[in-house]
C-alpha positions as CSV (number, residue, x, y, z in Angstrom):
1,M,1.4,49.4,-27.8
2,A,-0.7,46.3,-28.5
3,N,0.8,42.9,-27.5
4,E,0.7,39.9,-29.8
5,G,-2.4,38.5,-28.2
6,E,-4.2,41.8,-28.7
7,R,-3.1,41.9,-32.3
8,D,-4.6,38.4,-32.9
9,R,-7.9,39.3,-31.2
10,R,-8.0,42.5,-33.3
11,D,-7.6,40.3,-36.4
12,G,-10.5,38.1,-35.2
13,L,-8.4,35.1,-34.3
14,S,-7.4,33.8,-30.9
15,S,-3.8,33.4,-29.9
16,D,-4.2,29.6,-30.0
17,G,-5.8,29.8,-33.4
18,R,-2.9,31.9,-34.8
19,R,-0.4,29.6,-33.2
20,L,-2.0,26.6,-34.9
21,E,-1.8,28.4,-38.3
22,V,2.0,29.0,-37.7
23,L,2.4,25.3,-36.8
24,R,0.4,24.2,-39.9
25,I,2.8,26.2,-42.1
26,L,5.8,24.6,-40.5
27,R,4.4,21.1,-40.9
28,A,3.5,21.7,-44.5
29,A,6.9,23.1,-45.4
30,R,9.6,20.9,-47.0
31,T,12.4,23.2,-45.6
32,P,12.7,25.3,-42.5
33,R,10.8,28.7,-42.7
34,G,11.9,32.1,-41.6
35,I,9.9,34.5,-39.4
36,V,9.3,37.1,-42.2
37,E,8.2,34.4,-44.6
38,I,5.6,33.1,-42.3
39,A,4.5,36.7,-41.4
40,D,4.0,37.5,-45.1
41,E,2.0,34.4,-45.7
42,L,-0.3,35.1,-42.8
43,G,-0.4,38.9,-43.3
44,V,0.7,39.7,-39.8
45,H,3.6,41.5,-38.1
46,P,6.8,39.5,-37.7
47,N,6.8,40.1,-34.0
48,T,3.5,38.2,-33.8
49,I,5.1,35.2,-35.5
50,R,8.2,35.5,-33.3
51,F,5.9,35.4,-30.2
52,H,4.1,32.3,-31.4
53,L,7.3,30.5,-32.5
54,E,8.8,31.0,-29.1
55,T,5.7,29.4,-27.6
56,L,5.8,26.5,-30.0
57,V,9.5,25.9,-29.2
58,A,8.8,26.0,-25.5
59,N,6.0,23.5,-26.0
60,G,8.2,21.1,-27.9
61,Q,6.2,21.5,-31.1
62,A,8.8,23.4,-33.1
63,E,12.6,23.8,-33.1
64,Q,15.1,26.2,-34.5
65,A,16.9,24.7,-37.5
66,P,20.6,25.3,-38.2
67,P,21.0,28.6,-40.1
68,D,21.7,28.8,-43.8
69,R,25.2,30.3,-43.9
70,R,25.5,30.2,-47.7
71,R,23.9,33.6,-48.0
72,P,25.8,36.8,-47.3
73,G,25.1,38.7,-44.1
74,R,23.6,37.7,-40.8
75,P,21.9,34.3,-41.2
76,R,18.1,34.2,-40.7
77,A,16.5,32.4,-37.8
78,L,14.8,29.3,-39.3
79,F,12.2,27.1,-37.7
80,R,10.7,23.7,-38.5
81,A,8.0,21.5,-36.9
82,V,9.0,18.8,-34.5
83,R,7.8,15.5,-35.9
84,G,5.6,13.7,-33.4
85,M,2.3,13.9,-31.5
86,D,1.5,17.2,-29.8
87,P,2.8,16.8,-26.2
88,G,0.3,19.4,-25.0
89,G,-2.7,17.6,-26.6
90,P,-5.7,16.3,-24.6
91,R,-5.3,13.3,-22.3
92,H,-7.9,10.6,-21.5
93,F,-6.1,8.4,-19.0
94,R,-9.4,7.5,-17.3
95,V,-10.6,5.8,-20.5
96,L,-7.4,3.7,-20.5
97,A,-8.0,2.9,-16.8
98,E,-11.6,1.9,-17.5
99,I,-10.4,-0.4,-20.3
100,L,-7.8,-2.1,-18.1
101,T,-10.1,-2.5,-15.1
102,E,-12.8,-4.0,-17.2
103,S,-10.3,-6.5,-18.7
104,L,-9.2,-7.5,-15.2
105,A,-12.8,-7.8,-13.9
106,A,-13.8,-10.0,-16.9
107,G,-11.1,-12.6,-16.4
108,P,-10.8,-15.5,-13.9
109,D,-10.0,-14.7,-10.3
110,P,-10.1,-10.9,-10.9
111,G,-9.2,-10.0,-7.3
112,V,-6.1,-12.2,-7.2
113,R,-4.9,-11.0,-10.6
114,A,-5.5,-7.4,-9.5
115,I,-3.4,-7.9,-6.4
116,E,-0.6,-9.3,-8.4
117,A,-0.7,-6.5,-10.9
118,G,-0.6,-4.0,-8.1
119,R,2.2,-5.9,-6.4
120,A,4.4,-5.8,-9.5
121,W,3.9,-2.1,-9.9
122,G,4.4,-1.5,-6.2
123,R,7.8,-3.2,-6.3
124,R,8.9,-0.8,-9.1
125,A,7.4,2.3,-7.4
126,A,9.2,1.5,-4.1
127,S,12.4,2.8,-5.5
128,A,10.9,6.3,-5.4
129,V,11.1,6.3,-1.6
130,P,14.6,5.1,-0.5
131,A,15.2,4.8,3.2
132,S,17.3,8.0,3.0
133,A,14.2,9.9,1.9
134,V,12.5,9.4,5.2
135,P,14.0,11.7,7.9
136,A,14.1,10.7,11.5
137,S,11.3,13.3,12.2
138,A,9.0,11.3,9.9
139,V,9.4,8.1,11.9
140,P,6.9,7.8,14.8
141,A,8.4,8.1,18.2
142,H,6.7,6.8,21.4
143,G,7.5,5.9,24.9
144,D,9.3,2.6,25.7
145,R,8.7,0.4,28.6
146,A,11.0,2.5,30.7
147,G,9.1,5.6,29.8
148,G,11.7,7.3,27.7
149,V,11.6,8.0,23.9
150,R,12.4,5.0,21.8
151,A,15.3,5.2,19.5
152,E,14.6,5.5,15.8
153,A,15.3,1.9,14.9
154,A,14.0,0.3,18.1
155,A,10.7,-0.9,16.6
156,S,11.2,-2.7,13.3
157,W,8.0,-1.5,11.8
158,E,8.6,2.3,12.1
159,R,10.7,3.1,9.1
160,P,8.9,0.8,6.6
161,V,5.6,2.3,7.7
162,A,7.0,5.8,7.3
163,R,8.2,4.9,3.8
164,L,4.8,3.5,3.0
165,V,3.1,6.7,4.1
166,R,5.5,8.7,2.0
167,L,4.8,6.6,-1.1
168,L,1.0,6.7,-0.5
169,D,1.1,10.5,0.0
170,G,2.9,10.9,-3.3
171,L,0.3,8.8,-5.1
172,G,-2.5,11.0,-3.7
173,F,-4.0,8.8,-0.9
174,A,-3.6,11.5,1.7
175,P,-2.5,9.1,4.5
176,E,-2.7,10.3,8.1
177,P,0.6,10.1,10.1
178,P,0.3,6.8,12.0
179,V,0.0,6.9,15.7
180,A,1.5,4.1,17.8
181,G,-0.9,2.4,20.2
182,A,-0.4,0.8,23.5
183,D,1.4,-2.2,22.0
184,A,4.5,-0.5,20.7
185,D,5.6,-3.7,18.9
186,S,2.6,-3.7,16.6
187,A,2.3,-1.4,13.6
188,P,-0.7,0.9,13.7
189,P,-3.1,0.9,10.8
190,V,-2.5,3.4,8.0
191,R,-5.6,5.6,7.5
192,L,-6.2,7.0,4.1
193,R,-8.4,10.1,3.6
194,H,-8.5,10.1,-0.2
195,C,-8.8,7.6,-3.1
196,P,-7.2,8.8,-6.4
197,F,-9.2,6.1,-8.2
198,L,-12.5,7.2,-6.6
199,E,-14.6,7.2,-9.8
200,L,-13.4,3.7,-10.8
201,T,-14.2,2.3,-7.3
202,R,-17.9,3.1,-8.0
203,T,-18.0,0.6,-10.8
204,R,-15.0,-1.8,-10.3
205,A,-14.1,-1.8,-6.6
206,E,-13.6,-5.5,-6.9
207,V,-10.4,-4.9,-8.9
208,V,-9.5,-1.3,-8.0
209,C,-9.2,-1.9,-4.3
210,P,-7.1,-5.1,-4.7
211,I,-4.8,-3.2,-7.0
212,H,-4.2,-0.7,-4.3
213,L,-3.7,-3.5,-1.8
214,G,-1.1,-5.1,-4.1
215,V,0.7,-1.8,-4.6
216,M,1.3,-1.5,-0.8
217,R,2.3,-5.2,-0.5
218,G,4.7,-4.9,-3.4
219,A,6.4,-1.8,-2.0
220,L,6.9,-3.4,1.4
221,D,8.2,-6.6,-0.3
222,A,10.8,-4.5,-2.2
223,W,12.0,-2.9,1.0
224,D,12.3,-6.3,2.7
225,A,10.1,-5.0,5.4
226,P,9.2,-7.3,8.3
227,L,5.5,-6.5,7.9
228,T,2.9,-6.4,5.1
229,V,-0.6,-5.2,4.5
230,D,-2.8,-7.9,5.9
231,R,-6.0,-6.4,4.4
232,L,-7.4,-3.1,3.1
233,E,-10.7,-2.0,4.5
234,P,-12.3,0.2,1.8
235,F,-14.5,3.0,3.0
236,A,-14.5,2.0,6.6
237,E,-16.0,5.4,6.9
238,P,-17.4,7.5,4.0
239,D,-14.1,9.4,3.8
240,L,-11.7,6.8,5.1
241,C,-10.0,3.6,3.9
242,V,-7.8,1.7,6.4
243,A,-4.8,-0.5,5.6
244,H,-4.2,-3.0,8.4
245,L,-0.6,-4.2,8.8
246,A,0.7,-7.5,10.1
247,P,4.1,-9.3,10.4
248,V,5.2,-11.1,7.3
249,G,3.9,-14.7,7.5
250,G,1.1,-13.7,9.8
251,R,-1.2,-12.4,7.1
252,S,-4.7,-13.9,7.2
């Protein structure tokens, strides 16, 4: 038995094309339409229409209307289009990103403005990583002066750095787990193996990299961390950016 997609192909129309026809009918109708009505109008089996209506409802493009109970017998299932833009339509966020970065770059003090824009967003984004979201296993542990394993809260930088790493990972920067150096009281740099803004850095690194720097500073501000990002070293290696950390007030 042919499925609905096979029926559409047999009729010379793709499933997407048939679905758009059903949606067009719903949008043009002044009142909700029934499955059989739409099937008769398009000359297809009602099961085909039912299949496409289920998909349109799942995609948020159509909805089932309240049944008309004025008629005798079992009420028909009625459908209508959801008014609004297609949530499954194409997206071009890169165009918007290019417009915004060009605007920042064209104004006065683009680097400063970019840092502040990133900082404001970073403060808001910080709420996505509460302290409780970072388990003890994610906080670096290392030997203390007595040679034992330091307690979780012994070094003030450990938890905020772990939260920063979690935030950056969620944003697509692929941070490496920080490794404490010989000086246990100093935060190690955060090494980033991916840039989710890579295409934009090729043309507007002077604002894109400061935005990223500001995001990290804003998040640490929001957490009242005792440290901040002193500087961001873009492409320290071809596949690596490095965020250097310093105590608050000690930034260069």
